[in-house]
C-alpha positions as CSV (number, residue, x, y, z in Angstrom):
1,M,-1.9,8.7,2.6
2,K,-0.1,6.2,0.3
3,Y,-1.3,2.6,-0.5
4,A,0.1,0.0,-2.5
5,I,-0.8,-3.6,-3.2
6,Y,2.4,-5.6,-3.2
7,G,2.1,-8.8,-5.3
8,A,-0.8,-7.8,-7.5
9,G,-1.3,-11.0,-9.4
10,S,-4.8,-12.5,-9.6
11,L,-6.5,-11.4,-6.0
12,G,-4.4,-8.3,-6.1
13,T,-5.4,-7.2,-9.5
14,V,-9.0,-7.9,-8.9
15,L,-8.6,-5.7,-5.5
16,G,-6.7,-3.0,-7.2
17,A,-9.6,-2.7,-9.6
18,Y,-12.2,-2.5,-7.2
19,L,-10.4,0.0,-4.9
20,T,-9.5,2.2,-7.7
21,R,-12.9,2.3,-9.3
22,A,-14.2,3.2,-5.8
23,G,-12.0,6.5,-6.0
24,V,-8.7,5.1,-4.1
25,E,-5.4,6.0,-5.3
26,I,-3.3,2.9,-4.9
27,E,-0.3,1.5,-6.6
28,L,-0.5,-2.2,-8.0
29,V,3.0,-3.7,-7.5
30,N,4.0,-6.8,-9.5
31,R,7.5,-8.1,-10.8
32,N,6.1,-9.5,-13.9
33,R,6.9,-6.4,-16.4
34,E,4.5,-7.9,-19.0
35,H,1.6,-7.9,-16.7
36,V,2.4,-4.2,-15.2
37,E,2.9,-3.0,-18.8
38,A,-0.6,-4.5,-20.0
39,L,-2.3,-2.8,-16.7
40,R,-0.6,0.4,-17.7
41,K,-1.6,0.2,-21.1
42,D,-5.1,-1.0,-20.8
43,G,-6.2,-0.9,-17.3
44,A,-7.1,-4.0,-14.9
45,H,-9.6,-6.1,-16.7
46,V,-11.6,-8.4,-14.5
47,T,-14.0,-10.8,-16.0
48,G,-15.7,-14.1,-15.0
49,T,-18.5,-13.4,-12.4
50,V,-18.1,-9.7,-13.2
51,E,-16.9,-7.6,-15.9
52,M,-15.0,-4.4,-15.7
53,R,-12.1,-2.7,-17.0
54,V,-10.6,-0.2,-14.8
55,P,-7.4,2.2,-15.5
56,V,-5.1,1.6,-12.6
57,T,-1.7,2.7,-11.5
58,A,0.9,-0.2,-11.9
59,I,4.6,-0.3,-11.1
60,L,7.7,-2.7,-10.9
61,P,8.9,-3.1,-7.3
62,G,12.0,-1.3,-8.1
63,E,9.8,1.8,-8.7
64,M,8.4,2.0,-5.1
65,T,8.8,5.1,-3.3
66,G,7.6,5.3,0.3
67,P,6.4,6.1,3.0
68,Y,3.4,3.8,2.5
69,D,0.5,4.0,5.1
70,V,-0.9,0.6,4.2
71,I,0.7,-2.2,1.9
72,F,-1.6,-5.3,1.2
73,L,0.7,-8.1,0.9
74,M,-0.2,-10.9,-1.7
75,T,2.9,-12.5,-2.8
76,K,3.7,-16.1,-1.8
77,Q,4.6,-16.9,1.7
78,L,7.6,-18.6,0.7
79,E,9.2,-15.4,0.0
80,N,8.4,-13.3,3.1
81,R,11.8,-12.9,4.7
82,E,13.0,-11.1,1.7
83,V,9.9,-9.3,0.8
84,A,9.5,-8.1,4.5
85,G,13.0,-6.5,4.4
86,V,12.1,-4.7,1.3
87,L,9.1,-3.4,2.4
88,K,9.8,-2.7,6.2
89,P,11.9,0.7,5.2
90,L,9.2,1.7,3.0
91,L,6.4,2.0,5.6
92,S,5.4,5.4,7.4
93,P,6.1,5.3,11.0
94,A,2.5,4.2,11.7
95,G,2.3,2.1,8.5
96,V,0.9,-1.5,8.4
97,I,1.4,-4.5,6.2
98,V,-2.0,-6.3,5.7
99,T,-1.2,-9.8,4.8
100,L,-3.8,-11.5,2.6
101,Q,-1.6,-14.6,2.2
102,N,-2.2,-18.3,2.8
103,G,-1.1,-20.3,6.0
104,I,-0.2,-18.4,9.0
105,P,2.3,-15.6,7.9
106,E,1.6,-13.2,10.7
107,P,4.3,-14.5,13.2
108,E,7.0,-14.4,10.8
109,L,6.1,-10.9,9.4
110,A,6.0,-9.6,12.9
111,E,9.2,-10.9,13.8
112,I,10.7,-9.0,11.1
113,V,8.7,-5.6,10.9
114,G,7.1,-5.6,14.3
115,P,3.8,-6.9,15.5
116,E,2.6,-3.1,15.6
117,H,3.0,-3.1,11.7
118,V,0.9,-6.3,11.0
119,I,-2.6,-7.0,10.4
120,G,-3.9,-10.4,9.2
121,C,-6.7,-10.7,6.7
122,V,-8.3,-13.7,5.1
123,A,-9.8,-13.3,1.5
124,E,-13.1,-15.5,1.1
125,W,-13.1,-15.5,-2.6
126,G,-10.9,-16.5,-5.5
127,A,-9.5,-15.4,-8.9
128,T,-7.3,-16.6,-11.7
129,L,-4.8,-14.7,-13.7
130,E,-5.9,-15.1,-17.4
131,G,-3.1,-13.2,-18.9
132,P,-1.2,-10.0,-18.8
133,G,-3.6,-7.6,-17.1
134,T,-6.7,-9.7,-17.2
135,V,-8.1,-11.6,-14.2
136,R,-11.2,-14.1,-13.9
137,L,-13.0,-13.6,-10.7
138,T,-14.3,-17.2,-9.7
139,S,-16.4,-16.4,-6.9
140,A,-20.0,-15.1,-6.8
141,P,-20.2,-11.4,-6.3
142,D,-22.6,-11.7,-3.5
143,S,-20.2,-14.2,-1.6
144,L,-17.0,-11.8,-1.5
145,S,-16.0,-10.9,1.8
146,F,-12.7,-10.4,4.0
147,H,-11.9,-11.2,7.5
148,M,-9.6,-9.2,9.6
149,G,-7.5,-9.2,12.8
150,R,-4.8,-7.4,14.5
151,M,-1.4,-8.3,16.0
152,L,-0.7,-6.6,19.4
153,G,0.3,-3.2,19.0
154,I,-2.0,-2.2,16.0
155,T,-3.9,0.9,17.1
156,D,-7.6,1.4,16.1
157,E,-6.6,4.3,13.6
158,Q,-4.4,1.8,11.8
159,F,-6.9,-1.0,11.9
160,D,-9.8,1.2,10.8
161,L,-8.0,2.7,8.0
162,A,-7.0,-0.8,6.5
163,R,-10.4,-2.0,7.2
164,G,-12.1,1.0,5.4
165,L,-10.1,0.5,2.1
166,L,-11.2,-3.1,1.9
167,E,-14.8,-2.3,2.6
168,K,-14.9,-0.4,-0.7
169,M,-14.6,-3.6,-2.2
170,C,-16.7,-6.0,0.0
171,P,-17.9,-6.5,3.6
172,V,-15.0,-7.0,6.1
173,Q,-15.6,-9.0,9.3
174,V,-13.4,-8.0,12.1
175,E,-12.1,-11.2,13.8
176,E,-11.3,-10.8,17.5
177,N,-9.9,-14.5,17.0
178,L,-7.3,-14.1,14.3
179,V,-5.7,-17.3,15.1
180,G,-9.0,-19.1,14.4
181,A,-9.8,-17.3,11.5
182,R,-6.4,-18.2,10.0
183,W,-7.1,-22.1,10.9
184,S,-10.4,-21.9,9.2
185,K,-8.9,-20.7,6.0
186,L,-6.1,-23.1,6.3
187,L,-8.7,-26.0,6.7
188,I,-10.7,-24.6,3.3
189,N,-7.1,-24.3,1.6
190,A,-5.9,-27.5,2.7
191,T,-8.8,-29.4,1.4
192,F,-10.0,-27.6,-1.6
193,S,-6.6,-26.0,-3.0
194,G,-4.6,-29.2,-1.7
195,L,-6.9,-31.7,-3.0
196,G,-7.7,-29.6,-6.1
197,T,-3.9,-29.3,-7.0
198,A,-3.3,-33.0,-6.5
199,V,-6.0,-33.9,-9.0
200,G,-5.6,-31.0,-11.3
201,G,-9.2,-29.6,-10.7
202,V,-11.3,-26.7,-9.2
203,F,-12.7,-26.3,-6.1
204,G,-16.2,-27.9,-7.5
205,D,-14.3,-30.9,-8.7
206,V,-13.6,-31.7,-4.9
207,S,-16.8,-30.6,-3.3
208,E,-18.9,-32.4,-6.2
209,G,-16.7,-35.2,-7.2
210,K,-18.1,-38.4,-5.8
211,D,-14.5,-40.1,-5.8
212,L,-13.0,-37.0,-3.7
213,Q,-15.6,-36.1,-1.2
214,N,-15.0,-38.9,1.3
215,I,-11.3,-37.7,1.0
216,A,-12.1,-34.0,1.3
217,L,-14.2,-34.7,4.3
218,R,-11.2,-36.7,5.9
219,C,-8.9,-33.9,5.1
220,M,-11.1,-31.6,6.9
221,K,-11.3,-33.8,9.8
222,E,-7.7,-34.0,10.1
223,C,-7.3,-30.1,10.1
224,I,-10.0,-30.0,13.0
225,D,-8.1,-32.6,15.1
226,V,-5.1,-30.9,14.6
227,G,-6.3,-27.5,15.6
228,N,-8.0,-28.9,18.4
229,A,-5.1,-30.4,19.8
230,A,-3.0,-27.1,19.3
231,G,-5.9,-25.2,21.3
232,V,-7.2,-23.6,18.2
233,A,-10.9,-22.2,18.4
234,F,-11.9,-22.2,14.9
235,A,-13.7,-18.9,13.6
236,P,-17.1,-19.2,11.7
237,V,-16.7,-18.5,7.9
238,Q,-19.3,-16.3,6.4
239,G,-21.3,-16.8,9.6
240,K,-21.0,-20.8,9.2
241,D,-19.5,-22.9,12.0
242,I,-17.4,-25.1,9.7
243,T,-16.3,-27.5,12.4
244,R,-19.9,-28.3,13.4
245,L,-21.0,-28.7,9.6
246,F,-18.1,-31.1,8.8
247,Y,-16.4,-32.7,11.6
248,Y,-17.9,-36.3,12.0
249,K,-17.4,-39.1,14.1
250,T,-20.2,-41.7,12.9
251,P,-20.9,-42.6,9.4
252,V,-24.3,-40.9,9.5
253,K,-22.7,-37.5,10.4
254,R,-20.2,-38.2,7.6
255,A,-23.1,-38.7,5.4
256,I,-24.8,-35.5,6.4
257,A,-21.3,-33.6,5.9
258,R,-21.0,-35.0,2.4
259,L,-24.6,-33.8,1.4
260,I,-23.8,-30.5,2.7
261,L,-20.3,-30.0,1.0
262,P,-21.3,-29.1,-2.6
263,I,-24.0,-26.8,-1.3
264,A,-21.5,-25.0,1.0
265,M,-19.0,-24.5,-1.8
266,K,-21.6,-23.8,-4.6
267,K,-20.5,-20.0,-5.0
268,H,-16.8,-20.7,-4.9
269,R,-17.0,-23.8,-7.0
270,G,-15.1,-22.2,-10.1
271,I,-12.0,-21.4,-8.0
272,E,-8.8,-22.8,-9.6
273,P,-6.4,-23.2,-6.8
274,S,-3.5,-20.8,-6.7
275,M,-1.0,-23.8,-6.0
276,L,-2.3,-25.4,-9.3
277,Q,-1.8,-22.1,-11.2
278,D,1.8,-21.7,-10.0
279,L,2.7,-25.4,-11.0
280,K,0.9,-24.7,-14.6
281,K,3.3,-21.8,-15.0
282,G,6.3,-23.8,-13.7
283,K,6.6,-21.9,-10.4
284,P,7.1,-23.5,-7.0
285,C,3.8,-23.5,-5.0
286,E,2.8,-23.1,-1.4
287,I,2.1,-26.7,-0.4
288,D,4.6,-26.6,2.6
289,A,2.8,-23.3,3.9
290,I,-0.7,-24.9,3.5
291,N,-1.1,-28.9,3.8
292,G,2.4,-29.0,5.0
293,V,1.6,-26.8,8.0
294,V,-1.1,-29.3,9.0
295,C,1.3,-31.9,8.8
296,A,3.8,-30.0,10.8
297,Y,1.5,-29.4,13.6
298,G,0.1,-33.0,13.5
299,R,3.7,-34.4,14.1
300,K,4.2,-31.6,17.1
301,Y,0.8,-32.7,18.8
302,G,1.0,-36.5,18.0
303,V,-2.2,-36.5,15.5
304,P,-2.0,-38.5,12.5
305,T,-2.3,-36.7,9.1
306,P,-2.3,-39.3,6.3
307,V,-4.4,-37.5,4.0
308,N,-2.6,-34.0,4.1
309,D,0.8,-36.2,4.1
310,R,-0.2,-37.9,1.0
311,I,-1.3,-34.5,-0.7
312,V,1.7,-33.0,0.1
313,E,3.6,-36.2,-1.4
314,I,1.6,-35.7,-4.5
315,V,2.0,-32.1,-5.2
316,R,5.7,-32.0,-4.7
317,K,5.9,-34.8,-7.3
318,E,3.9,-32.8,-9.5
319,Q,6.1,-29.8,-8.9
320,A,9.2,-32.1,-9.7
321,G,7.5,-33.0,-12.9
322,A,7.0,-36.8,-11.7
323,L,3.3,-36.5,-12.1
324,P,0.8,-35.0,-14.1
325,L,-1.6,-32.3,-13.4
326,D,-4.7,-34.2,-13.9
327,H,-7.4,-36.3,-12.2
328,S,-5.3,-39.5,-13.0
329,N,-3.7,-38.8,-9.6
330,I,-6.9,-39.8,-7.8
331,A,-5.7,-43.3,-8.1
332,L,-3.0,-42.3,-5.6
333,L,-5.6,-41.1,-3.0
334,R,-8.5,-43.8,-3.3
335,D,-7.0,-45.9,-0.3
336,L,-7.9,-42.8,1.9
337,G,-11.7,-42.4,0.7
């Protein structure tokens, strides 16, 4: 059996370190030569809520040689057509791509490589790339989990193989409702990653900031309204029904949801949005694959999304260099609170 993590940046390096430490031979693939060379020389250094240094196998994309039985895909969704075309001939006949990307990437990947080669997975934890070979895990170790679901055509053998690998890091929740799991993660990302990026902060700034909490709840409500209009049944997140916890129609229910918000995000408060990490490095971010998806579905089903529209507008301006990556952007959101 042959395995790889394609796009071994922050989350991928953490996953690779855990799997390698557990005895799995897996290749960490990244196009950043400096990162790959650091991994080869000194191993994967994971710090933050844990501390470990693990010797790993790191390679550049051009050094991949198939066939691979499992490829964990962790690149940005913006590159999926190109990346999937590269990975398809590297798969074994029963090989699978397990996408841990944001947004709703499975349909496009299935179109390119076939649904019988695509498994969807949501990572319920975060990490930040500190420098070449060094990653900071920003979620508490006891809060780590994956949620996995299959596309039509995926066999039990394929699914169990991928699940067994991920379970060497942390618990895996099998999702019969893959679309619902994706929308639940989209809600979290649109709210905490989207707003966090707009104001240059971490998840805790959004969940605990008095000037952001009401905006965060409105963002969640928009996501739920849009999902409901699209016929989505939101899946629980780590056993919690997020629609019941955070959806509101009355001031009293909104006040209760606001009290719950910092408690619910306590173990993930230190996560720095991956979109913000990209913008700090001068890279394009995934705003159109996260908040932009909520806006697009809102237009399709006639559901207004003013908060998500504004977040997209702010982040695009940040990406263009027209706005700073800091909390002063809250002034552009206050009318939505």
